[in-house]
Phi, psi and omega in degrees: 000151178274171180274119176242167184287333185231148179216155171215156187232129170246133184233129178232132178254136178248155180297339182217154181296320177302323176302309192294326175295318179296311182294311175312308187289331178290324183274331191297334180296343178271351181301306187281345178284338180259337178304131172213199185290338183258344176206166174210163178213151171227148182242137176214151175234141169232111175059245185258014181249128176251131181237139175244123174248128182238130176237143179211152175291328184220170185294325179299312181296321178293318178299314179296322178298314173304311179300314182299311182291320169308311178295328175291318181291317180296313179303310185299323178296306181309305183301320179288332183084030183228158179232145181249165166256118183278121189269329170203000000 
């Protein structure tokens, strides 16, 4: 990710590694679709934890990115039938 003025990190813990892998693979496809001049995002998984890092030039773009990624993760969880514990 490039350097932007504002950043936020979301972290989700799942009951199993398989649940985390399924959610990560489901939302990762959106990374390049949403990146623009004002914001970028990255998705990574470590064991049963999925993290989404968002950077933006301004707070409006950061808020929009947060809302989008929270929605993507929520939809992926509902479709997969799993729930996370949101860590941050």
